[in-house]
LUMFI-384288 format. One record per residue (C-alpha): residue in three letters; chain; x, y, z. Coordinates in Angstrom, 3 decimals. Each point is the difference from the previous one (the first is absolute). Layout:
// residues N
rest, kette, u, v, w
ALA, A, X, Y, Z .
...
***
This chain:
// residues 320
rest, kette, u, v, w
MET, A, -11.090, -2.293, 18.829 .
PRO, A, 0.783, -3.439, -1.516 .
SER, A, 3.619, -1.044, -0.542 .
PHE, A, 1.803, -2.995, -1.453 .
ARG, A, 3.503, -1.214, 0.871 .
THR, A, 2.173, -1.172, -2.885 .
ARG, A, 3.001, -2.303, 0.230 .
PHE, A, 2.206, 2.345, -2.022 .
LYS, A, 0.349, 3.769, -0.376 .
GLY, A, -2.849, 1.825, -1.717 .
LYS, A, 0.835, 1.652, -3.331 .
ALA, A, -3.303, 0.521, -1.823 .
VAL, A, -3.759, -0.177, 0.481 .
ARG, A, -2.796, 0.372, -2.550 .
PHE, A, -3.790, -0.097, 0.215 .
SER, A, -1.864, -2.073, -2.587 .
ARG, A, -2.078, 1.718, -2.645 .
PHE, A, -2.458, -2.913, -0.073 .
ASP, A, -0.338, -1.209, 3.586 .
ILE, A, -1.079, 2.783, 2.341 .
CYS, A, 2.073, -1.072, 3.009 .
ARG, A, 2.855, -2.025, -1.509 .
LEU, A, 3.662, 1.017, 0.181 .
LEU, A, 3.276, -1.158, -1.480 .
VAL, A, 3.129, 0.347, 2.168 .
GLY, A, 3.601, -0.480, -1.124 .
THR, A, 2.786, -0.719, 2.507 .
CYS, A, 3.725, -0.703, -0.032 .
GLY, A, 2.882, -0.923, 2.290 .
ARG, A, 1.732, 2.921, 1.663 .
PHE, A, 3.523, -0.535, -1.301 .
GLY, A, 0.797, -0.720, -3.618 .
GLY, A, -3.613, -0.574, -0.959 .
ARG, A, 0.216, -3.783, 0.364 .
ARG, A, -3.322, -1.747, 0.598 .
GLY, A, -3.395, 1.596, -0.194 .
ARG, A, -3.693, -0.656, 0.000 .
LEU, A, -3.049, 1.283, -1.841 .
HIS, A, -3.080, 0.151, 2.240 .
VAL, A, -3.657, 0.235, -0.986 .
LEU, A, -2.054, 1.466, 2.843 .
ASP, A, -3.729, 0.520, 0.479 .
LEU, A, -1.512, 2.575, 2.342 .
TYR, A, -3.404, -0.887, 1.410 .
ALA, A, -2.273, 1.254, 2.748 .
THR, A, -0.909, -1.853, 3.190 .
ARG, A, -1.963, 0.977, 3.092 .
ARG, A, 3.277, 0.870, 1.687 .
GLY, A, 1.261, 2.110, -2.888 .
ASP, A, 1.865, -0.469, -3.251 .
VAL, A, 2.273, -3.039, -0.361 .
VAL, A, 2.754, -0.809, -2.513 .
ASN, A, 0.170, -3.537, -1.339 .
GLU, A, 2.752, -1.449, -2.180 .
VAL, A, -1.597, -1.901, -2.886 .
ALA, A, 3.191, -0.872, -1.906 .
ALA, A, 3.782, 0.302, 0.265 .
PHE, A, 2.710, -0.670, -2.566 .
ASP, A, 3.653, -0.365, 1.000 .
THR, A, 2.813, 1.325, -2.172 .
VAL, A, 3.717, -0.776, 0.108 .
TYR, A, 0.760, 3.706, -0.379 .
GLY, A, -1.755, 2.948, 1.570 .
VAL, A, -3.026, 1.756, -1.460 .
SER, A, 0.797, 3.665, -0.696 .
ASP, A, -3.408, 0.951, -1.388 .
CYS, A, -3.282, -1.554, -1.063 .
CYS, A, -3.303, 0.942, -1.594 .
TRP, A, -3.301, -1.507, -1.035 .
SER, A, -1.147, -0.472, -3.560 .
GLU, A, -2.479, 2.642, -1.110 .
SER, A, -1.840, -2.466, -2.248 .
HIS, A, 0.193, -3.428, 1.700 .
GLN, A, -1.309, -0.387, 3.529 .
SER, A, 2.478, -2.638, 1.175 .
LEU, A, 3.190, 1.061, -1.791 .
ALA, A, 2.831, 1.934, 1.613 .
VAL, A, 3.587, 0.821, -0.912 .
SER, A, 3.066, 0.471, 2.187 .
ALA, A, 3.491, 1.458, -0.388 .
LEU, A, 2.773, -1.966, 1.701 .
THR, A, 3.460, 0.906, 1.241 .
ASP, A, 1.655, -2.495, -2.372 .
GLY, A, -1.343, 1.974, -2.973 .
THR, A, -2.815, -2.369, -0.880 .
VAL, A, -3.621, 1.003, -0.469 .
LYS, A, -2.578, -2.636, 0.916 .
LEU, A, -3.657, -0.394, -0.901 .
TRP, A, -2.282, -1.641, 2.568 .
ASP, A, -3.512, -1.390, -0.057 .
VAL, A, -1.093, 0.285, 3.636 .
SER, A, -2.980, -2.297, -0.606 .
LEU, A, 2.446, -2.884, -0.535 .
PRO, A, 2.007, -1.779, 2.711 .
PRO, A, 3.685, 0.862, 0.561 .
VAL, A, 1.140, -3.164, -1.790 .
LEU, A, -1.485, 1.369, -3.251 .
ASN, A, 1.544, 3.450, 0.433 .
PRO, A, 1.470, 2.098, -1.415 .
VAL, A, -1.866, -0.530, -3.243 .
SER, A, 2.668, 1.871, -1.941 .
TYR, A, 3.274, 1.764, 0.604 .
PHE, A, 2.115, 2.467, -1.961 .
CYS, A, 3.798, 0.128, 0.202 .
GLU, A, 1.411, 2.881, -2.026 .
HIS, A, 1.108, 2.461, 2.705 .
TYR, A, 3.592, -0.533, 1.128 .
ASP, A, -0.344, 1.838, 3.327 .
ASP, A, -2.689, 0.381, 2.679 .
ALA, A, -3.514, 0.579, -1.338 .
CYS, A, -1.329, 2.946, 2.019 .
SER, A, -3.474, 0.850, -1.260 .
VAL, A, -2.945, -1.456, -1.918 .
ASP, A, -3.248, 1.575, -1.170 .
TRP, A, -2.911, -1.456, -1.996 .
ASN, A, -1.578, 1.989, -2.800 .
PRO, A, -3.465, 1.313, 0.987 .
VAL, A, -1.748, -1.296, -3.145 .
SER, A, 2.255, -2.544, -1.762 .
ASP, A, 1.573, -3.384, 0.710 .
CYS, A, 3.492, 1.376, 0.358 .
PHE, A, 2.213, 1.198, 2.825 .
LEU, A, 3.302, 1.759, 0.615 .
SER, A, 3.044, -0.889, 2.031 .
ALA, A, 2.899, 2.240, 1.028 .
SER, A, 3.424, -1.002, 1.254 .
LEU, A, 3.296, 1.075, 1.492 .
ASP, A, 1.413, -0.863, -3.451 .
SER, A, -1.485, 3.375, -1.167 .
GLN, A, -2.461, -1.711, -2.345 .
ILE, A, -3.791, -0.061, -0.193 .
LYS, A, -1.708, -2.918, -1.677 .
LEU, A, -3.504, -0.445, -1.407 .
TRP, A, -1.504, -3.476, 0.354 .
THR, A, -3.121, -1.701, -1.333 .
LEU, A, -1.628, -3.231, 1.165 .
ASP, A, 0.362, -1.798, -3.334 .
ARG, A, 3.802, -0.022, -0.191 .
SER, A, 2.928, -0.795, 2.285 .
ASN, A, 2.302, 2.685, -1.348 .
SER, A, -0.619, 3.711, 0.369 .
SER, A, -1.865, 1.938, -2.671 .
TYR, A, 2.315, 2.968, 0.297 .
THR, A, 2.890, 1.305, 2.111 .
PHE, A, -0.005, 3.714, 0.782 .
GLN, A, 3.480, 1.445, 0.446 .
ARG, A, 0.848, 3.583, 0.761 .
HIS, A, 0.822, 0.143, 3.683 .
SER, A, 3.679, -0.077, 0.976 .
ASP, A, -0.590, -1.391, 3.473 .
SER, A, -2.318, -2.356, 1.865 .
VAL, A, -3.739, 0.285, -0.689 .
TYR, A, -1.824, -0.264, 3.304 .
SER, A, -3.605, 0.590, -1.016 .
VAL, A, -2.357, -0.238, -2.970 .
ALA, A, -3.639, 1.074, -0.122 .
TRP, A, -2.634, -0.018, -2.735 .
ASN, A, -2.032, 3.154, -0.505 .
ALA, A, -3.419, -0.688, 1.515 .
THR, A, -1.947, 1.770, -2.765 .
ASP, A, 2.280, -0.426, -3.020 .
PRO, A, 0.918, -3.712, -0.173 .
HIS, A, 2.620, 0.557, -2.720 .
VAL, A, 2.185, 2.135, 2.268 .
PHE, A, 2.136, -0.924, 2.983 .
ALA, A, 2.580, 1.677, 2.211 .
SER, A, 3.289, -1.249, 1.416 .
ALA, A, 2.104, 1.318, 2.886 .
SER, A, 3.736, -0.564, 0.109 .
GLY, A, 3.180, 0.439, 1.973 .
ASP, A, 1.268, 2.247, -2.800 .
ARG, A, -2.225, 2.785, 1.439 .
THR, A, -2.505, -0.146, -2.850 .
ALA, A, -3.571, -1.088, -0.503 .
CYS, A, -0.745, -1.074, -3.558 .
LEU, A, -3.390, -0.089, -1.696 .
TRP, A, -0.472, -2.662, -2.656 .
ASP, A, -2.596, -0.769, -2.667 .
VAL, A, -0.323, -3.688, -0.910 .
ARG, A, -1.661, 0.789, -3.330 .
ASP, A, 3.407, 0.924, -1.411 .
ASN, A, 2.183, -1.125, 2.939 .
ARG, A, 1.564, 3.401, 0.450 .
CYS, A, 0.866, 2.171, 2.931 .
PHE, A, -1.787, 3.268, -0.704 .
ILE, A, 0.727, 1.959, 3.190 .
VAL, A, 2.947, -0.068, 2.398 .
ILE, A, -0.439, 1.736, 3.351 .
HIS, A, 3.346, 1.012, 1.476 .
ASP, A, 0.021, 0.387, 3.763 .
GLU, A, 3.499, 1.289, 0.665 .
LYS, A, -0.707, 0.850, 3.645 .
THR, A, -0.427, -3.649, 0.924 .
ARG, A, 2.321, -2.957, 0.525 .
GLN, A, -2.179, -2.551, -1.788 .
LEU, A, -3.661, -0.537, -0.790 .
VAL, A, -1.362, -3.097, 1.727 .
SER, A, -3.751, 0.101, -0.644 .
CYS, A, -2.532, 1.478, -2.415 .
GLY, A, -3.767, -0.033, -0.367 .
TRP, A, -2.782, 1.584, -2.038 .
ASN, A, -2.992, 1.956, 1.195 .
THR, A, -3.094, -2.081, -0.714 .
TYR, A, -2.002, 3.133, -0.831 .
ASN, A, 2.502, 1.911, -2.121 .
GLN, A, 2.087, -1.639, -2.722 .
PHE, A, 2.541, 2.844, 0.139 .
HIS, A, 0.854, -0.192, 3.711 .
LEU, A, 2.896, -2.237, 1.012 .
ALA, A, 1.519, -0.329, 3.465 .
THR, A, 3.620, -0.989, 0.652 .
ALA, A, 1.877, -0.712, 3.224 .
SER, A, 3.656, 0.542, 0.830 .
GLY, A, 1.636, 0.152, 3.396 .
SER, A, -2.550, 1.459, 2.387 .
SER, A, -1.581, 2.124, -2.754 .
ILE, A, -3.122, -0.509, -2.104 .
HIS, A, -0.517, 1.902, -3.249 .
VAL, A, -3.183, 0.265, -2.045 .
TRP, A, 0.534, 0.936, -3.650 .
ASP, A, -2.196, 1.185, -2.830 .
ILE, A, 1.566, -1.897, -2.888 .
ARG, A, -0.917, 2.795, -2.405 .
THR, A, 2.412, 2.369, 1.786 .
THR, A, 2.825, -1.930, 1.661 .
ARG, A, 2.493, 2.789, 0.591 .
SER, A, -0.947, -0.059, 3.683 .
PRO, A, -2.501, -2.005, 2.071 .
LEU, A, -3.460, 1.293, 0.856 .
VAL, A, 0.735, -0.735, 3.655 .
ASP, A, 3.139, -0.970, 1.874 .
PHE, A, -0.460, -1.036, 3.604 .
SER, A, 1.739, -2.015, 2.690 .
GLY, A, -1.520, -1.427, 3.136 .
HIS, A, 1.629, -3.337, 0.604 .
ASP, A, 3.089, -0.224, 2.189 .
ASP, A, 1.741, -2.430, -2.326 .
THR, A, -0.175, -1.465, -3.509 .
VAL, A, -3.424, -0.402, -1.578 .
CYS, A, -0.412, -3.549, -1.318 .
ARG, A, -3.304, 0.109, -1.893 .
ILE, A, -2.789, 2.409, -0.947 .
ARG, A, -3.610, -0.553, -1.087 .
PHE, A, -2.677, 2.430, -1.126 .
SER, A, -3.414, -0.606, 1.518 .
PRO, A, -2.443, -1.789, -2.338 .
HIS, A, -2.831, 2.060, 1.547 .
GLN, A, 1.341, 3.486, 0.790 .
PRO, A, 2.035, 1.759, -2.731 .
SER, A, 1.945, 2.180, 2.436 .
MET, A, 0.938, -2.807, 2.403 .
LEU, A, 3.352, -1.771, -0.095 .
LEU, A, 1.301, -2.820, 2.202 .
SER, A, 3.673, -0.645, 0.771 .
CYS, A, 2.122, -2.342, 2.107 .
SER, A, 3.556, 0.300, 1.174 .
VAL, A, 3.096, -1.383, 1.643 .
ASP, A, -1.038, 2.175, 2.974 .
ASN, A, -2.559, -2.769, 0.839 .
THR, A, -3.041, 2.166, -0.801 .
VAL, A, -2.792, 0.194, -2.542 .
ARG, A, -1.305, 3.506, -0.744 .
MET, A, -2.950, 1.463, -1.853 .
TRP, A, 0.352, 3.333, -1.785 .
ASP, A, -2.151, 2.579, -1.671 .
TRP, A, 2.551, 0.690, -2.688 .
ARG, A, -1.754, 3.088, -1.351 .
GLU, A, 0.294, 1.621, 3.421 .
GLU, A, 3.403, -1.624, 0.679 .
ALA, A, -1.484, -0.998, 3.336 .
SER, A, 0.271, -3.157, 2.084 .
ILE, A, -3.492, -1.148, 0.945 .
ALA, A, 0.810, -3.284, 1.757 .
ARG, A, 2.972, -1.856, 1.436 .
TYR, A, -0.102, -3.720, 0.777 .
ASP, A, 2.602, -1.327, 2.458 .
LEU, A, -0.943, -3.664, -0.270 .
HIS, A, 3.336, -1.614, -0.836 .
THR, A, 3.190, -0.408, 2.013 .
ASP, A, 2.239, -0.285, -3.069 .
ARG, A, 0.171, 1.482, -3.473 .
VAL, A, -3.146, -0.128, -2.145 .
TYR, A, 0.390, -1.004, -3.640 .
GLY, A, -3.520, -0.898, -1.113 .
ILE, A, -3.213, 2.052, -0.064 .
ASP, A, -3.246, -0.065, -1.919 .
MET, A, -3.568, 1.316, 0.111 .
SER, A, -3.096, -1.982, -0.877 .
VAL, A, -1.839, 0.942, -3.180 .
HIS, A, -3.206, -1.489, 1.435 .
ILE, A, -0.137, 1.450, 3.522 .
GLU, A, 0.898, 3.655, 0.369 .
GLY, A, 2.505, 0.605, 2.758 .
LEU, A, 1.124, -3.626, 0.362 .
ILE, A, 3.814, -0.107, 0.182 .
ALA, A, 2.552, -2.813, 0.267 .
SER, A, 3.716, 0.106, 0.805 .
ALA, A, 2.825, -2.558, 0.149 .
GLY, A, 3.202, 0.535, 1.965 .
TRP, A, 3.317, -1.492, 1.019 .
ASP, A, -1.463, -0.763, 3.417 .
ASN, A, -1.699, -2.984, -1.694 .
LEU, A, -3.431, 1.593, 0.353 .
VAL, A, -2.783, 0.846, -2.419 .
HIS, A, -2.474, 2.556, 1.376 .
ILE, A, -3.435, 0.759, -1.464 .
TRP, A, -2.012, 2.981, 1.211 .
ARG, A, -2.370, 2.792, -0.950 .
ASP, A, 1.345, 3.517, -0.236 .
ARG, A, -0.805, 2.569, 2.648 .
PRO, A, -1.228, 3.614, -0.095 .
ALA, A, 2.312, 2.834, -0.960 .
THR, A, 3.197, 0.429, 2.049 .
ALA, A, -0.559, -3.314, 1.822 .
THR, A, 2.836, -2.137, 1.309 .
LEU, A, -0.471, -3.766, 0.295 .
SER, A, 2.499, -2.022, 2.055 .
ARG, A, 0.503, -3.710, 0.570 .
SER, A, -1.588, -1.550, 3.068 .
PRO, A, 2.307, -0.353, 3.029 .
***
């Protein structure tokens, strides 16, 4: 199982849509979010097994909270920083020419970014309770979405309806938005939770949305939001991020402050794999769209792990 050690604490990891074995990793300092680095990593095979190679690294004065690749440009990526800025990078250019653009409208930590699956635009969310829509041809935001009354920790475009996105907030709500008229058309109230910290769409069903709060994961049908389709807990501490599988519609990946990554069959509300690879909290996870079962994680132990999933009910632990 290949691993890569980062200088700072891992916060986010994303596989490229264009390059089969390329990853983007965002890191930040442990206290206060000062200093960070954006890594570009390649995974390649050798006779002795898979190896991770760093092909580029970009230092930031403030920590990277989240990052994602462009869905339409092979070398472009965007990051959310703890000073509230959002930065656009061209990883094919040297560090001295990066970032190629930056956006400075949030007045508190930027927590989440997500690129639209079909258009040259992306979202950012912040502790300032605002969500902003950005395009590549202008330095100011195209629109600011305001409805949440507390920090917005996560935004995610619908994988099959590119006009719709979801947001998850500390005000215990997930909001669904339509950028065609810039309105919030559904509010999901989750009164049993403290705050919603992550959200994600099912790649195979435009009506299925997952949210995470505390140690619980909920999957909703947005057509009937009075109660979730499933409500299950398996982590021993706060869930940090969730991802639906791009290959299996019933599979869901999660990571947590309990130092683990877990795979679920959400329809059965069953844990099918537990990965004890990190020695500190895990904030970043992703699954490759090119290679089924290829998973990456980034944790506060300064490690990025890349591995293939295991059969049902398997447990994978770090090497002694």
